[in-house]
Structure formats: C-alpha cells, structure tokens
C-alpha positions in Angstrom: 0.0 0.0 0.0 1.1 3.6 -0.7 -0.1 6.1 1.8 -0.9 9.5 0.2 1.9 12.0 0.5 -0.5 14.8 -0.4 -3.4 15.2 2.1 -6.9 15.2 0.8 -8.5 18.7 0.7 -12.1 18.9 2.0 -13.3 20.2 -1.4 -12.2 17.0 -3.2 -13.6 14.5 -0.6 -16.2 12.1 -1.9 -19.7 13.7 -1.5 -18.2 17.2 -0.8 -20.5 20.1 -1.8 -19.7 22.0 -4.9 -16.5 24.1 -4.5 -18.4 27.3 -5.4 -20.6 27.0 -2.2 -19.6 29.4 0.5 -17.8 28.2 3.6 -17.7 31.5 5.5 -17.2 35.2 5.3 -16.9 36.9 1.9 -13.3 37.6 0.7 -12.4 40.5 -1.5 -9.9 39.5 -4.2 -7.2 41.4 -5.9 -5.8 40.0 -9.2 -2.3 40.9 -10.3 -1.9 40.2 -14.0 -4.3 40.2 -17.0 -3.0 37.3 -19.1 -4.5 34.0 -20.0 -4.1 32.2 -16.7 -5.4 35.3 -14.8 -8.5 35.3 -17.0 -9.3 31.6 -16.4 -8.8 31.8 -12.6 -10.7 35.0 -12.4 -13.7 33.4 -14.1 -13.6 30.8 -11.3 -13.2 33.3 -8.5 -16.4 35.0 -9.8 -18.2 31.6 -9.4 -17.5 31.4 -5.7 -20.5 32.5 -3.5 -18.2 34.0 -0.9 -15.9 36.0 -3.3 -15.9 39.5 -4.6 -13.6 40.7 -7.4 -12.3 43.9 -5.8 -9.3 45.0 -7.9 -7.1 44.1 -10.8 -3.7 45.5 -11.7 -1.7 45.5 -14.8 1.4 47.4 -16.2 -0.9 48.8 -18.9 -4.0 51.0 -18.3 -6.0 49.6 -21.2 -5.4 46.0 -20.2 -6.4 46.7 -16.6 -9.6 48.5 -17.6 -10.6 45.9 -20.2 -10.0 43.1 -17.8 -12.1 44.8 -15.1 -14.9 45.4 -17.6 -14.8 41.8 -18.8 -15.0 40.2 -15.4 -16.9 42.8 -13.3 -13.9 43.8 -11.1 -14.7 46.8 -9.0 -11.5 48.8 -9.6 -8.5 48.7 -12.0 -5.0 50.0 -11.3 -2.0 50.2 -13.5 1.6 51.4 -13.5 2.2 55.1 -12.8 5.5 56.9 -12.1 6.9 55.6 -8.9 3.7 53.6 -8.3 3.5 50.2 -10.0 0.0 48.8 -10.4 0.6 45.9 -8.1 1.8 48.2 -5.2 -1.5 50.2 -5.6 -3.4 46.9 -5.4 -1.7 45.5 -2.3 -2.1 48.8 -0.5 -5.9 48.9 -1.2 -7.7 48.4 2.2 -10.6 46.8 0.4 -8.5 43.8 -0.7 -8.3 40.8 1.5 -6.4 38.3 -0.6 -4.1 38.8 -3.6 -3.9 36.3 -6.5 -0.6 36.7 -8.3 -0.7 35.7 -12.0 2.4 37.6 -13.2 5.4 35.8 -14.8 7.5 33.7 -12.5 10.3 36.2 -12.2 7.9 38.6 -10.6 6.2 36.2 -8.2 8.7 36.9 -5.3 8.6 40.7 -5.4 4.8 40.9 -5.8 4.0 38.3 -3.2 6.5 39.8 -0.8 4.9 43.3 -1.3 1.5 41.8 -0.7 2.5 40.0 2.5 4.3 43.1 3.8 1.1 45.0 3.2 -0.8 42.5 5.3 -2.5 40.7 2.5 -3.1 36.9 2.2 -1.5 35.5 -1.0 -2.4 32.8 -3.5 0.5 32.8 -6.0 0.6 30.9 -9.3 3.2 28.1 -9.5 6.0 28.1 -9.2 5.9 30.1 -5.9 9.3 31.7 -6.7 12.2 31.1 -9.0 14.5 29.7 -6.3 14.5 28.3 -2.8 16.1 31.4 -1.2 13.1 33.5 -2.3 10.6 30.9 -1.2 12.2 30.8 2.3 11.9 34.5 2.6 8.2 34.6 1.6 7.4 31.7 4.0 9.3 33.5 6.8 7.2 36.7 6.3 3.9 34.8 6.1 4.8 32.8 9.3 5.9 35.9 11.3 2.8 37.9 10.3 0.2 35.1 10.5 -0.8 35.5 6.9 -2.0 32.9 4.5 0.4 32.0 1.7 -0.1 29.2 -0.9 1.4 28.2 -4.2 -1.3 27.7 -6.7 -0.7 24.1 -7.9 -4.3 23.5 -8.8 -3.7 19.9 -9.7 -3.4 18.9 -6.0 -7.0 19.9 -5.4 -8.8 18.1 -8.3 -11.1 15.3 -7.4 -9.7 13.1 -10.2 -6.1 13.5 -8.8 -7.2 12.8 -5.2 -8.9 9.6 -6.5 -5.5 8.5 -7.6 -4.2 8.7 -4.1 -7.2 6.8 -2.8 -6.7 3.9 -5.3 -2.9 3.7 -4.6 -3.6 3.6 -0.8 -6.2 0.8 -1.2 -3.5 -1.6 -2.2 -5.4 -2.6 -5.4 -2.3 -2.0 -7.5 0.2 -3.3 -4.9 3.3 -1.3 -4.2 4.0 1.5 -6.7 7.5 1.0 -8.0 7.7 3.3 -11.0 6.0 6.6 -12.1 6.3 7.9 -15.6 4.9 11.3 -16.5 5.4 13.6 -19.5 4.1 17.1 -20.2 5.0 18.4 -23.7 3.5 21.6 -24.9 5.2 23.1 -27.9 6.0 26.8 -27.5 6.9 28.0 -31.0 8.3 31.4 -31.9 5.8 34.2 -31.9 3.2 32.4 -29.8 3.1 35.1 -27.2 3.4 32.5 -24.4 4.9 33.6 -21.1 6.9 30.4 -21.1 9.7 32.4 -22.7 12.9 31.0 -21.1 15.4 31.3 -18.4 15.5 35.1 -18.2 12.0 35.3 -16.9 12.2 32.0 -15.0 9.4 30.7 -17.2 11.0 27.9 -19.0 10.0 24.2 -19.0 11.2 23.5 -15.5 9.1 25.9 -13.5 6.2 26.2 -15.8 5.7 22.5 -16.6 7.7 20.2 -14.5 5.8 21.3 -11.4 2.9 19.0 -12.6 4.7 15.7 -13.3 6.6 16.3 -10.0 3.3 16.7 -8.1 2.1 13.3 -9.3 5.4 11.6 -8.4 5.4 13.2 -5.0 1.8 12.2 -4.4 2.6 8.6 -5.1 6.2 8.3 -3.7 7.0 11.4 -1.7 10.0 13.6 -2.3 13.0 11.7 -3.6 16.3 10.8 -2.1 18.1 12.0 -5.2 17.5 13.7 -8.6 19.4 13.4 -11.8 18.5 16.0 -14.4 19.4 16.6 -18.1 18.1 19.4 -20.2 18.1 20.9 -23.7 18.3 24.5 -24.7 17.8 27.4 -22.3 15.3 25.5 -20.1 13.3 24.4 -23.1 13.2 20.6 -22.3 14.2 18.5 -19.3 14.2 14.9 -18.1 14.4 14.2 -14.4 15.0 10.8 -12.7 13.9 10.7 -9.1 15.3 7.9 -6.9 14.0 6.5 -3.6 15.5 4.4 -0.8 12.9 1.7 -1.5 14.3 1.3 -5.1 11.2 3.0 -6.6 11.9 5.5 -9.3 10.1 8.3 -11.2 10.9 9.5 -14.8 9.6 13.0 -15.6 9.8 14.7 -18.9 8.8 18.2 -19.7 9.2 20.0 -23.0 8.4 23.3 -24.8 9.8 21.7 -28.0 7.5 18.8 -28.6 3.9 17.5 -27.9 3.9 14.5 -25.6 1.2 12.2 -24.5 0.7 14.4 -21.4 -0.2 11.5 -19.3 1.1 9.9 -16.1 1.4 6.2 -15.4 1.7 4.6 -11.9 3.1 1.0 -12.1 2.7 -1.2 -9.1 3.4 -4.8 -8.2 -0.3 -5.7 -8.9 -1.3 -3.4 -11.7 -1.1 0.1 -13.2 -3.1 3.3 -13.4 -2.9 6.0 -16.1 -4.3 9.5 -16.1 -6.1 11.0 -19.0 -4.6 14.0 -20.8 -3.5 16.5 -19.8 -2.1 15.1 -16.6 -2.3 18.4 -14.8 -6.0 18.6 -15.3 -7.3 15.0 -15.9 -11.0 14.1 -15.8 -10.6 10.3 -16.3 -8.4 7.5 -15.1 -7.7 4.1 -16.6 -7.1 1.4 -13.9 -5.7 -2.0 -14.8 -5.3 -4.4 -11.8 -3.4 -7.6 -12.5 -6.3 -9.8 -11.2 -9.3 -7.8 -12.3 -10.9 -6.1 -15.3 -9.5 -2.9 -16.7 -11.8 0.1 -16.0 -12.2 3.8 -16.7 -13.3 6.2 -14.0 -14.5 9.7 -15.0 -15.0 12.8 -13.0 -17.1 15.9 -13.6 -15.4 19.3 -13.0 -16.8 22.6 -11.7 -15.9 25.7 -13.7 -12.4 25.8 -15.3 -11.1 23.5 -12.5 -9.5 26.2 -10.4 -12.6 26.4 -8.2 -11.1 23.6 -6.0 -7.8 25.4 -5.1 -9.8 28.6 -4.7 -12.1 26.9 -2.3 -9.2 25.6 -0.3 -7.5 29.0 -0.1 -10.8 30.6 0.9 -11.5 27.9 3.6 -8.0 28.4 5.1 -8.2 32.2 5.2 -11.7 32.0 6.7 -10.4 29.6 9.3 -7.3 31.6 10.1 -4.9 28.9 8.7 -1.7 30.3 7.4 -1.1 27.4 5.1 -3.0 24.6 3.4 -2.1 21.0 4.4 -2.6 20.0 0.8 -0.2 22.6 -0.6 2.1 23.1 2.4 5.0 25.5 2.7 7.3 22.6 3.2 6.3 21.0 -0.1 6.7 24.3 -1.9 10.2 24.7 -0.3 11.2 21.1 -1.1 10.1 21.6 -4.7 12.2 24.8 -5.1 15.2 23.0 -3.6 14.8 20.1 -6.0 14.5 22.5 -8.9 17.6 24.4 -7.7 19.5 21.1 -7.7 18.1 20.2 -11.2 19.1 23.6 -12.6 22.6 23.3 -11.2 23.0 20.0 -13.1 21.6 21.4 -16.3 23.5 24.7 -16.1 20.4 26.8 -16.1 20.5 30.2 -14.3 17.6 32.6 -13.8 18.0 36.4 -13.6 16.7 36.3 -10.0 19.5 34.0 -8.9 21.9 36.9 -8.8 19.5 39.2 -6.9 19.9 39.3 -3.1 16.8 39.0 -1.0 15.9 42.6 -0.2 14.0 44.5 2.4 11.5 46.0 0.0 10.0 45.0 -3.3 10.4 47.2 -6.4 10.0 47.0 -10.1 
C-alpha cells in the first residue's frame, strides 16, 4: 500500500459540496496580471459564492480597464510613475487576498509586497524562481500570521485525489515506477509567457511542477534527482530515486507535444491518467487480477474552483497554510529544482539578486 503524500483537501472529498458553495465570510480578491491564466482563474473566482472581485492590476492601463470590464472587477489600477500597479493593489484596504498571476520572475517581489502590506496571498506556481526567495516569503507569512499558498491546482482536483485513494487501497500493490510527461510546444511568436530562463518561465518551473506533483503524491519527495536538459530551459528529463528502489521518470518539453499522461506502475497493476495530466478528468485502472476500467470525474468551472475553495477555507479559518499545498512542499520543490538547474547549467535572472528589504520593479 502507498499512503498518500499529499493530504486530501475537503473540497475533493467524496460527497463534498460544490466548491463554489460558500464556507464562511466573503473575501475580497485582488488579481495581479491580466494574461490567459489570470482570466481563467478570475472566471472561477467569480463563481464562488463568498468571493468579490475587488481590484485588478496591470502594467498597462488599457489591459487593466478591459479586464475589469470583462469580469466585473470593482476597480482597475496600472503602472504610474513611482507607483507600480501591483503596489497600488496590495495597499488597497478593500482587498483581503491577492492572487498573483504575473510571470514567475515577478512572483517573489509581488507576493512579498502583498505580505508586507498585510494581505493573504495565492501565488501561481512556481511560488518563486529559487529556494532562497521561497524561504523569505514563508518567513514573512509565518511571522505575520498571513495565508500563503502556491497555486498548484492539480493537487485539489477530485480526479487526482482519487489516484491517491486507489494507490492507498493496495489494489495495485506497491508503486515502483512513475512515468509522467508534459510536452506543450512553444513555437516562436506564440506570445506565451513560457519564454525562457531570463523570466524564470521555461519548461522546469512552468511545466515540471505538474509531473513532479504526481510523483510526490505517489512516492513522496525523492532521495536524489538526476537532471538533463536541452536549450535554455526548453526541455528537461528528471530521474527521481528513492531508498525503496522505486523511481520516477519525468519529462517536460516546450519543444514537442507529448502524451501528457502519467502512469503509476505497481506490483499488482497500473493506473494511467487521461490527458492532460495536470487537469485529468478520467483514469484508466488495470489491476493484475481484475478487469480494466475507466473512471470519469465531472469538474466545476475551469477546474481552479477547487484550489480557490481551499484557499478561501484556510483564510476564513485563520490557517496560514494549506495541508494539501504546504509551505514545506513548496520549499522542497524549489530546492529540488535548484538542484536540477545546477545539473543542467540553467540560471535565472533572479538568482543573482539578493533577498531585499522592500520589493520594487
């Protein structure tokens, strides 16, 4: 049997109410960023019964105003001389929680500014670009009693939590091998924010978070990691090793389209996710001594409603961190990625920037 290494969030428990149902006092949200991911998540924030879209910030006035009009956000702020849009947002007394959807290289400075302004923070993955930055954010949140969570939405999906339930049941025996690939081509001129090492938004931080999440859920964090990469953080392969002899092979690529599935192989059978592995809605289960079956799962909204419900629940309850996406897991992830980058020779612009007492553009 494989005990889950990622605790079940209440919103994904069997028979749980819809994640849009309120669980307490209404929270007023500020959204930093107006890109594709910000739009998808904001659509789901708007679905929550106990959420209000209070403010949106962007570097550009037109983008901020257009986004606010599209999603019914109460106010829009944007960069002004000596007053970046995000600083105006985090200083807004009407904002309770800040959702950070800026590029990875800005996650640290924006999340830090929000925490120092007394705001709760839900930050898109990866939490930061390196472990040093993550340690600083966690220290501030801990000292000030504020909620901080990395937005790895996959951890909160009912389909993914069903994987942990099946593995823990022993139906597939002991899991010895996890394979997961996430290939999403990022051709020239696509406008994607996955633009490479300078922004911290290459394959490792933008994609590998997801295969790693599935490996960690099944086997925990590894004893060791071996990493090889291609280009400036455009493709990577990670081999995770464990004291038990179990292993995980993770492939992420901005150069090629993969199957985008994950397979868990045990002594008594295997399980495979549907595609894409970071947002699956079906599982194929093949026990050695039973019939192969497919399990399917309905999803509410764009799928971000589950992580938003957990963040809301924690803030309403006064919890500084979510057991499902703990600070320790975010920190261990960043340390693993720092190790992998060292082996691949990948450096981010933020690596040379010292942790500083105030956040600036």
